[in-house]
C-alpha positions in Angstrom: -72.3 -26.0 -34.0 -70.0 -25.4 -31.3 -66.3 -24.4 -32.0 -65.2 -22.9 -28.7 -64.8 -26.3 -26.7 -61.9 -28.5 -26.6 -61.1 -31.0 -29.1 -62.0 -34.8 -28.5 -59.1 -37.2 -28.8 -59.6 -39.4 -31.9 -60.9 -42.5 -30.0 -63.7 -40.2 -28.7 -64.2 -38.9 -32.1 -64.9 -42.6 -33.1 -67.1 -43.1 -30.7 -69.2 -40.5 -31.3 -69.4 -41.5 -34.8 -70.3 -44.7 -34.2 -73.2 -43.2 -32.1 -74.2 -41.0 -34.9 -74.4 -44.1 -37.3 -76.9 -45.8 -34.6 -79.3 -43.1 -33.8 -79.3 -42.2 -37.8 -80.4 -45.4 -38.2 -82.7 -45.3 -35.7 -84.2 -41.8 -37.2 -84.7 -43.7 -40.5 -86.6 -46.2 -39.1 -88.9 -44.0 -37.7 -89.6 -42.1 -41.3 -87.1 -39.3 -40.3 -88.3 -38.7 -36.6 -86.9 -39.5 -33.3 -88.3 -37.8 -30.2 -85.4 -35.8 -28.6 -86.4 -37.8 -25.2 -85.3 -40.8 -27.4 -82.3 -38.9 -28.4 -81.3 -38.0 -25.2 -81.8 -41.9 -23.8 -78.8 -43.0 -26.7 -77.2 -40.0 -26.3 -76.5 -41.1 -22.6 -77.1 -44.5 -22.1 -77.0 -46.4 -25.4 -74.2 -50.0 -24.4 -71.0 -49.1 -24.9 -71.2 -45.8 -26.6 -73.5 -43.4 -24.7 -72.2 -40.7 -22.2 -72.2 -42.6 -19.3 -72.1 -46.3 -20.6 -69.0 -45.3 -22.8 -65.0 -45.1 -21.0 -64.7 -41.5 -20.7 -64.1 -40.0 -17.0 -67.5 -38.1 -16.3 -66.6 -36.6 -12.5 -64.2 -35.2 -10.8 -61.5 -32.4 -11.8 -60.6 -34.8 -14.6 -63.8 -34.9 -16.2 -67.0 -33.0 -17.6 -67.8 -31.9 -14.0 -67.4 -32.0 -10.4 -70.6 -33.7 -7.8 -71.3 -33.2 -4.1 -69.5 -36.1 -3.0 -66.8 -35.1 -4.9 -66.2 -31.8 -3.5 -65.8 -33.3 0.3 -66.3 -36.0 2.4 -68.8 -34.4 4.5 -71.5 -34.1 2.2 -71.7 -38.0 2.7 -71.3 -37.9 6.6 -73.8 -35.0 6.9 -76.5 -37.2 4.6 -75.2 -40.1 6.7 -77.1 -38.3 9.6 -80.4 -38.0 7.8 -79.8 -41.9 6.3 -79.7 -42.9 9.9 -82.8 -41.6 10.9 -84.4 -43.1 7.8 -83.0 -46.6 8.8 -83.7 -46.5 12.6 -87.4 -46.0 11.6 -87.6 -48.7 8.4 -84.9 -51.7 7.8 -81.0 -51.2 7.7 -81.1 -51.3 3.6 -79.6 -48.6 1.7 -80.4 -48.5 -2.3 -78.3 -46.1 -4.2 -79.5 -44.9 -7.7 -77.0 -44.2 -10.4 -73.9 -44.2 -7.7 -71.9 -42.4 -10.3 -67.8 -42.6 -8.9 -68.9 -44.4 -6.0 -67.5 -41.6 -3.9 -70.8 -41.1 -1.9 -71.2 -45.1 -1.2 -67.4 -44.8 0.1 -68.2 -42.0 2.1 -71.3 -43.1 3.4 -70.9 -46.6 4.8 -67.7 -45.2 7.4 -70.2 -42.2 8.4 -73.5 -44.9 9.3 -70.9 -47.2 11.0 -69.8 -44.6 12.8 -73.2 -44.0 13.9 -74.1 -47.2 14.7 -76.5 -47.4 11.6 -73.9 -49.8 9.8 -76.6 -51.3 6.8 -76.9 -54.8 6.8 -77.3 -53.9 2.9 -75.9 -51.4 0.5 -77.3 -51.7 -3.0 -75.9 -49.8 -6.1 -78.8 -49.3 -9.1 -76.2 -48.7 -11.8 -76.8 -50.1 -15.4 -73.5 -48.9 -16.6 -70.7 -51.7 -16.9 -67.7 -49.3 -17.0 -69.2 -47.2 -13.9 -69.7 -50.6 -12.1 -66.2 -50.9 -12.1 -65.3 -48.0 -11.2 -67.5 -47.9 -8.2 -66.1 -51.4 -7.3 -62.4 -49.5 -7.7 -63.3 -46.2 -5.3 -65.2 -48.8 -2.5 -62.0 -51.3 -2.5 -59.6 -47.9 -2.0 -61.8 -45.7 0.7 -64.1 -48.3 2.6 -62.5 -52.1 1.8 -63.8 -52.6 5.4 -68.0 -52.7 3.7 -67.1 -54.8 0.5 -69.2 -57.6 1.8 -72.6 -55.4 2.4 -72.5 -54.1 -0.8 -74.0 -55.2 -3.7 -75.2 -54.3 -7.4 -78.8 -54.3 -8.9 -80.0 -54.5 -12.6 -83.0 -53.5 -11.7 -85.2 -52.6 -8.6 -86.5 -55.0 -6.4 -90.2 -56.2 -6.4 -90.7 -54.9 -2.7 -88.1 -53.2 -0.5 -88.0 -51.0 3.1 -85.1 -48.7 3.6 -83.7 -45.5 2.6 -83.5 -44.6 -1.3 -80.7 -42.0 -2.8 -80.5 -40.5 -5.6 -77.8 -37.7 -5.7 -78.3 -35.9 -9.3 -79.9 -38.7 -11.3 -83.4 -37.2 -11.8 -81.6 -34.3 -14.1 -80.3 -37.2 -16.4 -83.3 -39.1 -17.1 -84.5 -38.1 -20.8 -86.7 -35.2 -21.0 -89.6 -34.3 -24.1 -88.6 -30.9 -25.6 -91.8 -28.7 -25.9 -92.5 -25.6 -27.1 -95.9 -23.6 -26.4 -97.2 -21.5 -29.6 -100.9 -21.5 -28.5 -102.2 -21.2 -25.0 -105.4 -23.0 -25.9 -105.3 -25.0 -29.2 -103.5 -28.6 -29.4 -101.8 -27.8 -32.3 -100.2 -25.1 -30.7 -97.9 -27.9 -28.3 -95.3 -28.9 -30.4 -92.5 -31.8 -29.4 -88.8 -31.2 -30.2 -87.2 -34.2 -31.9 -84.1 -35.1 -33.8 -84.4 -36.1 -37.7 -81.4 -35.5 -40.5 -80.5 -33.4 -43.2 -77.5 -33.3 -45.7 -76.1 -36.4 -43.3 -76.2 -34.3 -40.2 -78.3 -34.4 -37.1 -81.1 -31.1 -37.1 -83.4 -30.5 -34.6 -87.3 -30.9 -35.8 -90.7 -30.5 -34.8 -94.0 -32.0 -34.6 -97.1 -31.9 -33.0 -97.2 -33.4 -29.3 -99.6 -36.1 -28.7 -100.6 -38.8 -26.2 -99.4 -38.4 -22.2 -96.9 -35.7 -23.2 -99.4 -33.5 -24.6 -101.9 -34.1 -21.5 -98.8 -33.1 -19.6 -98.1 -29.9 -21.2 -101.4 -28.8 -21.5 -102.0 -29.4 -17.9 -98.7 -27.2 -16.8 -100.6 -23.9 -17.5 -97.8 -22.5 -19.3 -98.1 -18.8 -21.0 -97.5 -19.1 -24.3 -94.7 -18.7 -26.3 -92.4 -20.7 -24.2 -89.9 -23.0 -24.8 -88.9 -25.8 -22.2 -88.7 -29.5 -20.8 -91.4 -32.0 -19.9 -89.8 -35.3 -18.2 -92.3 -38.2 -18.0 -89.7 -40.2 -17.5 -88.7 -39.0 -13.5 -92.4 -38.9 -12.9 -92.8 -42.7 -13.6 -89.6 -43.2 -12.2 -90.5 -41.8 -8.7 -93.9 -43.3 -9.3 -92.2 -46.9 -9.7 -90.2 -46.5 -6.3 -93.0 -45.1 -4.3 -95.4 -48.6 -5.8 -92.7 -50.2 -4.4 -91.5 -49.1 -1.2 -92.8 -50.8 1.9 -91.6 -48.3 4.7 -89.1 -45.7 4.7 -88.0 -42.9 2.4 -86.5 -41.6 -1.4 -83.8 -39.0 -0.2 -83.8 -37.3 -4.0 -80.7 -34.8 -4.4 -80.4 -32.4 -7.7 -80.8 -29.3 -9.2 -84.2 -28.0 -10.2 -87.5 -25.5 -9.1 -91.0 -26.1 -7.8 -93.1 -25.7 -11.1 -94.3 -22.1 -10.9 -91.1 -21.1 -10.9 -89.5 -23.7 -13.3 -91.8 -22.8 -16.3 -91.8 -18.7 -15.6 -92.0 -16.7 -18.4 -88.5 -15.5 -18.0 -87.0 -18.8 -17.9 -88.5 -19.2 -21.9 -86.0 -21.1 -23.5 -85.6 -24.1 -21.1 -83.1 -25.4 -18.6 -81.5 -27.5 -21.1 -77.6 -27.7 -20.3 -74.9 -30.0 -21.7 -71.5 -30.2 -19.8 -68.1 -31.4 -21.3 -64.9 -31.2 -20.0 -66.3 -28.4 -17.3 -67.4 -26.5 -19.7 -71.3 -25.6 -20.4 -72.8 -25.4 -23.7 -76.5 -25.6 -25.6 -76.0 -27.8 -28.3 -77.0 -31.6 -27.3 -76.4 -32.4 -31.2 -72.8 -32.0 -30.7 -70.6 -34.9 -30.9 -73.1 -37.4 -29.3 -72.0 -39.5 -26.2 -69.3 -37.0 -25.1 -71.4 -34.3 -23.5 -74.1 -34.8 -20.4 -77.3 -33.5 -21.1 -79.4 -32.3 -18.5 -82.2 -30.4 -17.5 -83.7 -29.0 -14.2 -86.2 -31.0 -12.5 -90.0 -30.3 -11.8 -89.6 -31.0 -8.2 -93.5 -30.5 -8.3 -93.8 -33.0 -10.6 -91.8 -35.3 -8.8 -93.6 -34.7 -5.4 -97.1 -35.3 -7.4 -95.8 -38.6 -8.8 -95.1 -39.6 -5.1 -98.3 -38.5 -3.6 -100.3 -40.4 -6.6 -98.6 -43.0 -5.9 -99.0 -43.6 -2.2 -96.4 -41.6 -0.7 -96.1 -38.5 2.0 -94.3 -35.6 0.8 -92.3 -35.6 4.1 -90.3 -32.5 2.8 -88.1 -29.7 0.5 -85.8 -27.5 0.9 -82.6 -26.1 -0.3 -79.4 -28.0 0.3 -77.8 -26.0 2.3 -80.8 -25.9 4.8 -80.9 -29.9 4.2 -76.7 -29.8 4.8 -77.4 -27.3 7.9 -80.0 -29.1 9.3 -77.8 -32.7 9.3 -75.1 -31.1 11.5 -72.7 -30.2 8.1 -71.2 -27.1 10.4 -70.9 -29.1 13.3 -69.0 -32.0 11.2 -66.4 -29.2 9.9 -65.6 -28.3 13.6 -64.9 -31.7 14.1 -62.9 -32.3 11.5 -60.8 -28.9 11.8 -60.4 -29.6 15.5 -59.4 -33.2 14.9 -56.6 -31.4 12.7 -55.1 -29.7 15.3 -54.2 -27.1 13.3 -51.3 -28.9 11.6 -53.4 -28.9 8.2 -54.0 -25.8 7.5 -53.9 -26.4 3.2 -56.4 -29.1 3.7 -58.8 -27.0 6.1 -58.7 -24.5 3.9 -59.5 -26.7 1.2 -62.6 -28.2 3.1 -63.8 -25.0 3.9 -63.9 -24.1 0.5 -66.0 -27.3 -0.3 -68.3 -26.6 2.1 -68.9 -23.1 0.8 -69.7 -24.4 -2.4 -71.7 -26.9 -1.3 -74.0 -24.4 0.6 -73.6 -20.7 -0.7 -76.6 -19.3 -2.3 -74.4 -18.7 -5.5 -73.0 -22.0 -6.0 -75.3 -25.1 -5.0 -76.6 -24.3 -1.8 -79.7 -22.8 -3.3 -79.6 -24.2 -6.9 -79.8 -27.5 -5.4 -82.8 -28.9 -3.8 -83.8 -32.0 -1.9 -86.9 -33.9 -1.5 -87.8 -36.6 0.9 -90.9 -38.7 -0.2 -92.2 -42.0 2.5 -94.1 -44.4 4.1 -94.2 -44.8 7.9 -91.9 -42.2 8.7 -91.6 -39.7 11.6 -91.7 -36.3 10.7 -89.7 -33.7 10.7 -87.0 -35.6 9.3 -84.1 -34.4 10.2 -83.0 -32.7 7.6 -86.0 -30.5 7.0 -86.6 -29.5 10.9 -86.0 -25.7 9.3 -86.5 -24.0 6.5 -88.7 -26.5 5.0 -90.5 -25.5 1.6 -93.1 -27.9 0.7 -95.6 -25.1 0.8 -93.8 -23.7 -2.1 -94.5 -27.1 -4.4 
């Protein structure tokens, strides 16, 4: 039980209690068992109660964590250069999955316009009505001139060409918790789940089966080992690949290639929870109040896209990607434009860019992978420091 976290408000307690009752009912229906992947799905996305579908603020200084677009508009401006290259080689259409606060869209649209590559349609795939409202409000303030080009989707189109963006989306897809007890026997691969004891949510296990067992055994993990396997992320990438006629998927997230992610030194897994800018490791604490994430297996992402017919166009660190896209040049232009009259703003911007590219901050932790069809190679963001060979 977490005792060192800020006390939630009475309303937050009530919402979490309601979600806990919903989860408990599903555990009872399942005979005392709920897979961790399903628990994570409910904790994050249950209508009106889950972390991303509830009413609390998630992003920015007042929320639970900061994403790259919240740090500085230069992130979106640098990314725009890569998106423009994709749009020029395919179609003038952008689909952003999980647009968060809407800050990236608000920065990206004017930057693309300045590059002479304004998308005819900027579509946001967002299932949360509460987040849609926040995105609409952000765009109304920061990019009102593009309102006619932005629309929200309930589901992916059957076919599309253009650029698909997903910044910190894959890490929040439901993942399975797995424990490997035996290198050879099927009985040695256990799936983590959630049950009830004394009216409290508790961690339980059972033997893994089906697609999860197949995927877990294929990883070649040296037992004993505890970690995660995200079947949902693989399926989502494969589904995007099936629908993409021409263009590229640009996926930005924290994660590692498979050999590094499942290294014996990472025994224990990468599952983490975020609440009020604090990190904790108890996903059963107050369901619906914490973000729950796990590192992305970028080898699995690349395999899913490749097996569905896409080419792996590039894979590198966020630092390399942003530098290749000219974030240093953009920073210099901003400072020259300020004419030395906004020293405090310049200092904050330099600090934000340092967070984005420093290997001790987001620069190395976050990776960028591009999967596509009919695209020129190399793409701008992978012109230097491409690490496809590491996948």
